[in-house]
Backbone as CSV, one residue per row, in Angstrom:
resi,resn,N_x,N_y,N_z,CA_x,CA_y,CA_z,C_x,C_y,C_z
1,MET,0.823,-1.211,0.000,0.000,0.000,0.000,0.855,1.258,0.000
2,TYR,2.065,1.174,0.581,2.909,2.365,0.706,4.081,2.356,-0.264
3,LYS,4.030,1.493,-1.271,5.141,1.401,-2.211,5.165,2.564,-3.191
4,ARG,4.010,3.100,-3.540,3.976,4.182,-4.523,4.216,5.526,-3.841
5,ARG,4.856,6.432,-4.563,5.251,7.721,-3.997,4.716,8.840,-4.887
6,PRO,3.520,9.358,-4.539,2.850,10.320,-5.420,3.293,11.771,-5.252
7,ASN,4.079,12.074,-4.209,4.430,13.474,-3.938,5.272,14.069,-5.064
8,LEU,4.976,15.320,-5.402,5.761,16.002,-6.425,7.137,16.369,-5.880
9,MET,8.145,16.272,-6.747,9.524,16.561,-6.371,10.147,17.464,-7.425
10,LEU,11.259,18.103,-7.052,12.018,18.924,-7.989,13.360,18.270,-8.267
11,GLY,13.714,18.226,-9.531,15.024,17.729,-9.930,15.610,18.647,-10.986
12,PHE,16.869,18.417,-11.326,17.540,19.255,-12.316,18.333,18.368,-13.266
13,HIS,18.256,18.726,-14.538,18.884,17.944,-15.602,19.928,18.815,-16.291
14,GLY,21.206,18.396,-16.228,22.259,19.127,-16.905,22.266,18.794,-18.390
15,CYS,22.414,19.805,-19.228,22.330,19.582,-20.669,22.857,20.801,-21.417
16,ASP,22.868,20.718,-22.728,23.190,21.876,-23.553,22.004,22.846,-23.538
17,GLN,22.275,24.112,-23.708,21.203,25.114,-23.677,20.144,24.842,-24.747
18,SER,20.572,24.313,-25.885,19.613,24.010,-26.951,18.634,22.920,-26.517
19,VAL,19.120,21.944,-25.767,18.248,20.877,-25.247,17.285,21.452,-24.228
20,ARG,17.782,22.304,-23.359,16.914,22.962,-22.364,15.768,23.694,-23.047
21,ASP,16.103,24.485,-24.062,15.081,25.296,-24.730,14.050,24.422,-25.446
22,LYS,14.500,23.300,-26.034,13.569,22.396,-26.716,12.621,21.733,-25.732
23,LEU,13.138,21.341,-24.564,12.283,20.702,-23.570,11.226,21.662,-23.030
24,VAL,11.592,22.933,-22.880,10.622,23.922,-22.415,9.569,24.175,-23.492
25,ALA,10.012,24.261,-24.739,9.093,24.571,-25.839,8.254,23.368,-26.258
26,ILE,8.864,22.166,-26.239,8.169,20.947,-26.669,8.343,19.889,-25.580
27,PRO,7.633,20.007,-24.461,7.877,19.132,-23.306,7.492,17.673,-23.518
28,ASP,6.753,17.370,-24.587,6.354,15.990,-24.819,7.429,15.183,-25.538
29,LYS,8.473,15.852,-26.025,9.551,15.151,-26.705,10.755,15.052,-25.776
30,VAL,10.830,13.947,-25.053,11.874,13.731,-24.054,12.730,12.551,-24.502
31,LYS,14.026,12.759,-24.550,14.938,11.700,-24.976,15.526,10.995,-23.757
32,LYS,15.409,9.682,-23.739,15.995,8.885,-22.663,17.452,8.554,-22.989
33,SER,18.268,8.490,-21.959,19.633,8.009,-22.131,19.600,6.488,-22.272
34,GLN,20.380,5.971,-23.219,20.421,4.526,-23.444,21.858,4.030,-23.552
35,GLU,22.729,4.610,-22.732,24.129,4.196,-22.719,24.281,2.906,-21.907
36,ILE,25.280,2.094,-22.273,25.479,0.829,-21.549,26.080,1.045,-20.173
37,TYR,26.525,2.283,-19.885,27.151,2.569,-18.596,26.299,3.487,-17.721
38,ASP,25.030,3.687,-18.086,24.152,4.526,-17.256,24.098,3.991,-15.828
39,TRP,24.250,4.862,-14.869,24.393,4.434,-13.471,23.157,3.721,-12.944
40,LEU,21.990,4.122,-13.400,20.745,3.531,-12.908,19.936,2.903,-14.041
41,GLY,20.608,2.507,-15.092,19.897,1.963,-16.238,19.431,3.062,-17.179
42,ASN,18.664,2.692,-18.165,18.252,3.628,-19.208,17.035,4.444,-18.791
43,GLY,17.043,5.718,-19.142,15.920,6.585,-18.816,16.333,8.047,-18.862
44,PHE,15.468,8.928,-18.384,15.750,10.364,-18.317,16.244,10.678,-16.901
45,TYR,17.420,11.310,-16.822,18.081,11.498,-15.530,17.891,12.901,-14.960
46,VAL,17.697,12.937,-13.641,17.696,14.205,-12.925,18.534,14.048,-11.657
47,TRP,19.113,15.169,-11.232,19.771,15.247,-9.932,18.712,15.728,-8.948
48,GLU,18.449,14.944,-7.922,17.379,15.276,-6.989,17.681,16.572,-6.233
49,ASN,16.880,17.602,-6.509,16.959,18.886,-5.798,18.383,19.426,-5.728
50,ASN,19.115,19.337,-6.845,20.533,19.702,-6.823,20.922,20.394,-8.126
51,GLN,20.569,21.666,-8.218,20.841,22.427,-9.433,22.334,22.599,-9.687
52,SER,23.100,22.873,-8.642,24.526,23.140,-8.825,25.260,21.895,-9.322
53,ARG,24.877,20.704,-8.836,25.528,19.479,-9.301,25.194,19.198,-10.757
54,ALA,23.958,19.489,-11.141,23.571,19.304,-12.538,24.382,20.234,-13.447
55,TYR,24.619,21.447,-12.971,25.396,22.395,-13.784,26.860,21.965,-13.872
56,LYS,27.415,21.472,-12.773,28.799,20.987,-12.811,28.938,19.823,-13.786
57,TRP,27.925,18.974,-13.840,27.949,17.861,-14.792,27.967,18.393,-16.226
58,ALA,27.151,19.416,-16.488,27.129,20.017,-17.821,28.476,20.663,-18.148
59,LEU,29.110,21.288,-17.168,30.440,21.871,-17.380,31.464,20.791,-17.719
60,ASP,31.378,19.649,-17.043,32.272,18.532,-17.342,32.083,18.053,-18.775
61,LYS,30.827,18.000,-19.206,30.539,17.579,-20.581,31.102,18.593,-21.587
62,GLN,31.019,19.871,-21.249,31.582,20.896,-22.126,33.093,20.737,-22.231
63,ALA,33.745,20.451,-21.098,35.198,20.281,-21.097,35.621,19.096,-21.955
64,ARG,34.751,18.080,-22.035,35.055,16.913,-22.865,34.618,17.099,-24.313
65,GLY,34.005,18.262,-24.608,33.616,18.583,-25.975,32.333,17.945,-26.446
66,THR,31.464,17.507,-25.510,30.234,16.834,-25.911,29.001,17.732,-25.831
67,LEU,29.161,18.973,-25.380,28.104,19.970,-25.512,28.735,21.354,-25.613
68,GLU,27.972,22.329,-26.111,28.527,23.655,-26.383,28.272,24.655,-25.259
69,ILE,27.010,24.809,-24.878,26.655,25.798,-23.856,26.040,25.069,-22.662
70,PRO,26.779,24.903,-21.573,26.243,24.168,-20.416,25.047,24.886,-19.801
71,SER,24.033,24.104,-19.481,22.811,24.680,-18.943,22.117,23.662,-18.048
72,VAL,21.057,24.096,-17.394,20.284,23.232,-16.503,18.802,23.504,-16.721
73,ILE,18.019,22.457,-16.746,16.566,22.607,-16.788,15.970,21.984,-15.535
74,GLY,14.984,22.648,-14.983,14.278,22.112,-13.824,13.203,21.135,-14.254
75,VAL,12.967,20.126,-13.408,11.991,19.079,-13.715,11.082,18.879,-12.503
76,VAL,9.777,18.928,-12.737,8.792,18.582,-11.717,8.339,17.153,-12.004
77,TYR,8.460,16.273,-11.026,8.170,14.858,-11.267,7.711,14.180,-9.979
78,HIS,7.233,12.970,-10.107,7.038,12.129,-8.925,7.669,10.768,-9.180
79,LEU,7.978,10.058,-8.111,8.665,8.773,-8.226,7.724,7.627,-8.556
80,ASP,6.494,7.688,-8.054,5.503,6.626,-8.188,6.104,5.298,-7.713
81,TYR,6.062,4.228,-8.526,6.624,2.947,-8.069,8.121,2.973,-8.370
82,CYS,8.923,3.091,-7.315,10.347,3.414,-7.469,11.239,2.272,-6.993
83,LEU,12.205,1.932,-7.826,13.273,0.997,-7.447,14.312,1.829,-6.699
84,ASP,14.134,1.938,-5.403,14.870,2.909,-4.600,16.014,2.217,-3.852
85,PHE,17.245,2.540,-4.243,18.407,1.903,-3.635,18.846,2.576,-2.340
86,THR,17.995,3.419,-1.774,18.169,3.839,-0.382,17.354,2.920,0.541
87,ASP,16.634,1.969,-0.040,15.768,1.042,0.689,16.349,-0.363,0.534
88,SER,16.672,-1.005,1.647,17.331,-2.313,1.606,16.500,-3.366,0.877
89,GLU,15.194,-3.239,0.902,14.333,-4.207,0.208,14.660,-4.260,-1.285
90,PHE,14.843,-3.086,-1.879,15.087,-3.034,-3.316,16.538,-3.396,-3.651
91,ILE,17.449,-3.119,-2.746,18.831,-3.560,-2.951,18.882,-5.081,-2.965
92,ASP,18.133,-5.715,-2.055,18.084,-7.182,-2.016,17.481,-7.745,-3.297
93,ILE,16.447,-7.078,-3.810,15.825,-7.519,-5.062,16.835,-7.461,-6.198
94,LEU,17.582,-6.364,-6.281,18.565,-6.218,-7.357,19.649,-7.287,-7.246
95,SER,20.087,-7.569,-6.018,21.114,-8.591,-5.809,20.652,-9.958,-6.300
96,SER,19.384,-10.268,-6.095,18.870,-11.568,-6.546,18.853,-11.652,-8.066
97,TYR,18.552,-10.542,-8.727,18.568,-10.547,-10.192,19.999,-10.618,-10.723
98,TYR,20.944,-10.086,-9.982,22.347,-10.223,-10.375,22.745,-11.692,-10.427
99,GLU,22.333,-12.455,-9.429,22.664,-13.882,-9.398,22.024,-14.599,-10.583
100,LEU,20.800,-14.250,-10.915,20.129,-14.856,-12.067,20.831,-14.488,-13.370
101,MET,21.247,-13.229,-13.471,21.923,-12.778,-14.684,23.245,-13.510,-14.875
102,LYS,23.972,-13.733,-13.791,25.238,-14.463,-13.886,25.021,-15.854,-14.465
103,VAL,23.983,-16.522,-14.030,23.694,-17.863,-14.532,23.360,-17.808,-16.018
104,ASP,22.507,-16.870,-16.407,22.115,-16.757,-17.817,23.319,-16.464,-18.708
105,LEU,24.194,-15.565,-18.258,25.375,-15.233,-19.050,26.327,-16.417,-19.142
106,SER,26.457,-17.172,-18.058,27.325,-18.342,-18.058,26.832,-19.383,-19.058
107,VAL,25.530,-19.620,-19.062,24.940,-20.586,-19.995,25.175,-20.136,-21.437
108,ALA,25.104,-18.805,-21.665,25.291,-18.259,-23.011,26.760,-18.114,-23.382
109,GLY,27.661,-18.420,-22.444,29.090,-18.300,-22.709,29.579,-16.867,-22.770
110,LYS,28.903,-15.989,-22.031,29.267,-14.574,-22.025,29.824,-14.170,-20.665
111,GLU,30.643,-13.122,-20.670,31.227,-12.629,-19.427,30.300,-11.611,-18.753
112,VAL,30.393,-11.551,-17.437,29.644,-10.543,-16.682,30.318,-9.188,-16.892
113,PRO,29.563,-8.144,-17.246,30.171,-6.811,-17.420,30.812,-6.328,-16.128
114,LYS,31.704,-5.353,-16.258,32.369,-4.777,-15.095,32.223,-3.254,-15.098
115,ASN,32.121,-2.696,-13.898,32.210,-1.243,-13.765,33.669,-0.817,-13.939
116,ARG,33.892,0.340,-14.580,35.248,0.767,-14.894,35.472,2.234,-14.524
117,ASP,36.717,2.562,-14.261,37.096,3.944,-13.972,37.338,4.726,-15.255
118,LEU,37.182,6.032,-15.153,37.682,6.912,-16.198,39.207,6.856,-16.180
119,PRO,39.855,7.018,-17.329,41.321,7.090,-17.324,41.803,8.201,-16.393
120,LYS,42.800,7.899,-15.595,43.425,8.860,-14.684,42.478,9.369,-13.590
121,ASP,41.456,8.570,-13.255,40.565,8.946,-12.159,41.221,8.554,-10.836
122,GLU,41.752,9.543,-10.122,42.516,9.249,-8.909,41.647,8.707,-7.780
123,TYR,40.322,8.919,-7.853,39.450,8.475,-6.767,38.749,7.152,-7.071
124,HIS,38.939,6.627,-8.272,38.370,5.333,-8.660,36.864,5.274,-8.378
125,ASP,36.145,6.216,-8.973,34.704,6.332,-8.753,33.873,5.417,-9.650
126,LEU,34.554,4.631,-10.506,33.838,3.702,-11.388,32.755,4.424,-12.193
127,ILE,33.179,5.419,-12.945,32.250,6.261,-13.693,31.461,5.465,-14.733
128,PHE,32.113,4.485,-15.366,31.415,3.666,-16.352,30.771,2.478,-15.637
129,ARG,29.471,2.562,-15.381,28.778,1.554,-14.567,28.113,0.498,-15.453
130,GLU,28.915,-0.200,-16.249,28.362,-1.184,-17.178,27.724,-2.366,-16.442
131,LEU,28.323,-2.782,-15.327,27.741,-3.884,-14.554,26.412,-3.470,-13.941
132,ASP,26.405,-2.342,-13.245,25.181,-1.880,-12.589,24.055,-1.707,-13.606
133,CYS,24.387,-1.081,-14.727,23.388,-0.848,-15.775,22.847,-2.168,-16.308
134,ALA,23.734,-3.119,-16.541,23.315,-4.415,-17.083,22.365,-5.139,-16.128
135,VAL,22.676,-5.113,-14.833,21.819,-5.806,-13.857,20.452,-5.136,-13.775
136,ILE,20.441,-3.806,-13.745,19.166,-3.079,-13.658,18.313,-3.329,-14.899
137,GLU,18.943,-3.287,-16.079,18.189,-3.538,-17.310,17.723,-4.995,-17.380
138,TYR,18.519,-5.898,-16.867,18.123,-7.318,-16.800,16.885,-7.471,-15.915
139,LEU,16.893,-6.792,-14.774,15.739,-6.825,-13.871,14.477,-6.356,-14.598
140,HIS,14.568,-5.219,-15.298,13.395,-4.705,-16.016,12.927,-5.686,-17.087
141,GLN,13.874,-6.298,-17.781,13.538,-7.243,-18.837,12.796,-8.455,-18.278
142,LYS,13.307,-8.994,-17.172,12.693,-10.179,-16.580,11.307,-9.876,-16.010
143,ILE,11.148,-8.696,-15.435,9.823,-8.312,-14.934,8.843,-8.176,-16.095
144,ASP,9.302,-7.577,-17.191,8.456,-7.432,-18.378,8.032,-8.802,-18.908
145,GLU,8.973,-9.726,-18.974,8.656,-11.075,-19.460,7.658,-11.771,-18.548
146,GLN,7.833,-11.603,-17.222,6.924,-12.245,-16.268,5.519,-11.668,-16.369
147,ILE,5.415,-10.350,-16.495,4.103,-9.710,-16.614,3.378,-10.214,-17.858
148,LYS,4.095,-10.303,-18.975,3.471,-10.752,-20.221,3.035,-12.217,-20.123
149,ARG,3.844,-13.052,-19.461,3.447,-14.455,-19.263,2.196,-14.561,-18.398
150,ASP,2.183,-13.777,-17.326,1.030,-13.817,-16.418,-0.251,-13.383,-17.113
151,ILE,-0.166,-12.300,-17.881,-1.355,-11.784,-18.566,-1.849,-12.784,-19.606
152,ALA,-0.916,-13.423,-20.320,-1.318,-14.422,-21.311,-1.973,-15.634,-20.655
153,ARG,-1.510,-15.982,-19.458,-2.003,-17.183,-18.789,-3.265,-16.942,-17.974
154,LYS,-3.300,-15.803,-17.237,-4.437,-15.592,-16.336,-5.078,-14.208,-16.426
155,GLY,-4.562,-13.363,-17.316,-5.202,-12.069,-17.555,-4.737,-10.940,-16.669
156,TYR,-3.877,-11.238,-15.718,-3.351,-10.189,-14.838,-2.012,-10.639,-14.277
157,SER,-1.295,-9.700,-13.642,-0.017,-10.039,-13.014,0.130,-9.283,-11.706
158,GLU,0.747,-9.929,-10.740,1.037,-9.263,-9.472,2.342,-8.475,-9.542
159,TYR,3.108,-8.709,-10.602,4.326,-7.932,-10.811,3.967,-6.555,-11.365
160,LYS,4.818,-5.579,-11.115,4.596,-4.219,-11.608,5.880,-3.679,-12.237
161,TYR,5.707,-2.840,-13.240,6.855,-2.154,-13.825,7.319,-1.047,-12.885
162,PHE,8.621,-0.851,-12.781,9.139,0.275,-12.017,9.077,1.538,-12.877
163,ASP,8.539,2.594,-12.289,8.440,3.880,-12.989,9.754,4.648,-12.942
164,THR,10.449,4.555,-11.817,11.675,5.311,-11.614,12.689,4.470,-10.839
165,ILE,13.942,4.894,-10.893,15.016,4.281,-10.111,15.742,5.410,-9.396
166,ARG,16.100,5.190,-8.140,16.719,6.246,-7.336,17.920,5.678,-6.593
167,GLY,19.013,6.448,-6.558,20.190,5.979,-5.847,21.038,7.105,-5.305
168,ILE,21.707,6.835,-4.187,22.671,7.766,-3.598,24.063,7.376,-4.079
169,PHE,24.839,8.361,-4.505,26.182,8.083,-5.011,27.212,8.953,-4.298
170,THR,28.351,8.347,-3.987,29.463,9.069,-3.379,30.616,9.068,-4.373
171,GLU,31.178,10.236,-4.614,32.276,10.343,-5.567,33.022,11.655,-5.353
172,GLY,34.175,11.763,-5.972,34.901,13.032,-6.007,36.002,13.186,-4.989
173,GLY,36.215,12.186,-4.142,37.252,12.310,-3.133,36.765,13.020,-1.885
174,PRO,37.490,12.884,-0.763,37.046,13.439,0.520,36.934,14.962,0.495
175,ALA,35.916,15.471,1.188,35.686,16.910,1.244,36.764,17.624,2.060
176,PHE,37.416,16.900,2.959,38.532,17.427,3.748,39.306,16.228,4.279
177,ASP,40.471,16.463,4.811,41.333,15.374,5.259,40.612,14.465,6.255
178,GLY,40.575,13.176,5.948,39.955,12.204,6.831,38.447,12.119,6.732
179,ALA,37.847,12.873,5.807,36.385,12.937,5.723,35.794,11.678,5.101
180,GLY,34.618,11.292,5.578,33.828,10.263,4.919,32.908,10.869,3.870
181,ILE,32.683,12.170,3.993,31.865,12.909,3.025,32.719,13.238,1.813
182,GLN,32.202,12.979,0.619,32.954,13.262,-0.589,32.400,14.477,-1.319
183,THR,33.230,15.061,-2.159,32.905,16.373,-2.734,31.751,16.346,-3.722
184,ARG,31.481,15.173,-4.322,30.436,15.123,-5.346,29.312,14.153,-4.977
185,ASN,29.069,13.992,-3.687,27.943,13.171,-3.249,26.635,13.730,-3.811
186,HIS,25.721,12.844,-4.195,24.474,13.307,-4.774,23.454,12.178,-4.824
187,ILE,22.226,12.545,-5.133,21.157,11.583,-5.383,20.715,11.754,-6.831
188,GLN,20.714,10.649,-7.564,20.217,10.665,-8.933,18.907,9.904,-9.016
189,VAL,18.073,10.336,-9.959,16.826,9.642,-10.253,16.775,9.389,-11.753
190,CYS,16.494,8.149,-12.121,16.322,7.768,-13.515,14.830,7.543,-13.750
191,ILE,14.254,8.319,-14.642,12.814,8.243,-14.910,12.583,7.387,-16.154
192,ARG,11.970,6.228,-15.965,11.647,5.335,-17.089,10.261,5.640,-17.657
193,ASN,9.313,5.815,-16.765,7.953,6.151,-17.181,7.863,7.669,-17.305
194,LEU,7.861,8.172,-18.524,7.901,9.624,-18.740,6.634,10.319,-18.262
195,ASN,5.567,9.558,-17.963,4.374,10.161,-17.380,4.630,10.682,-15.968
196,CYS,5.736,10.255,-15.367,6.100,10.770,-14.042,6.591,12.216,-14.114
197,ILE,6.977,12.664,-15.298,7.406,14.059,-15.469,6.171,14.925,-15.664
198,LYS,5.984,15.901,-14.799,4.806,16.765,-14.859,5.073,18.074,-15.599
199,GLY,6.342,18.425,-15.732,6.660,19.644,-16.468,8.113,20.034,-16.316
200,PHE,8.540,20.963,-17.179,9.901,21.491,-17.161,9.849,22.990,-16.908
201,PHE,10.930,23.525,-16.378,11.002,24.974,-16.177,12.457,25.430,-16.229
202,ILE,12.639,26.702,-16.597,13.966,27.311,-16.544,14.142,27.893,-15.151
203,PRO,15.132,27.432,-14.400,15.291,27.883,-13.022,15.521,29.405,-12.929
204,ARG,14.852,30.015,-11.968,15.049,31.447,-11.699,16.304,31.657,-10.879
205,LYS,16.855,32.860,-10.966,17.931,33.243,-10.080,17.343,33.773,-8.780
206,GLU,17.993,33.438,-7.676,17.522,33.886,-6.380,17.688,35.392,-6.250
207,VAL,16.692,36.060,-5.676,16.758,37.508,-5.470,16.822,37.796,-3.977
208,LYS,17.311,38.945,-3.635,17.428,39.321,-2.233,16.039,39.572,-1.637
209,PHE,15.811,39.021,-0.444,14.549,39.231,0.245,14.785,39.254,1.746
210,PRO,14.232,40.167,2.494,13.373,41.261,1.993,14.216,42.415,1.471
């Protein structure tokens, strides 16, 4: 009864200014990320209530030459049925699908993907999350297959599709000597069901008050 999360939330998506403007003008055309190293699987990504981190991500992309004008767009969304990795129940579920995936890959004669560092990453943050992405996408695939089997056999299924995925990430090295807090800690949300997005906005600049 308490698995769904209907409350509206604010997130921020780092992108090129041209992408920001298109999303504001044509909000129904949303492109999902489908990289094999996506941290939370494929979908539309937001930084939970973290505009500055989204902008830093866009700046990093500019430095690598993959966008021209770094920008941020605000996103109003809800999580609904969320694969939330701040909740041990969902971490346990993902772990069980990892074990199943290992067996399937072994039978097929394939290797299990690995998470990898960026070249010269002194903090070893495993930026390329090919393993994590593969397990999450495997989970979605198996749930989809089970739902379709159930509906064909009995007309309904007790399984449900996950609308969103949420995770806490630590990266960037210690904030100060001996710290457990790292400089780029953040919460990311991957939105699979685009109906969870209620709208986009261009963030305002804060003004002095009173």
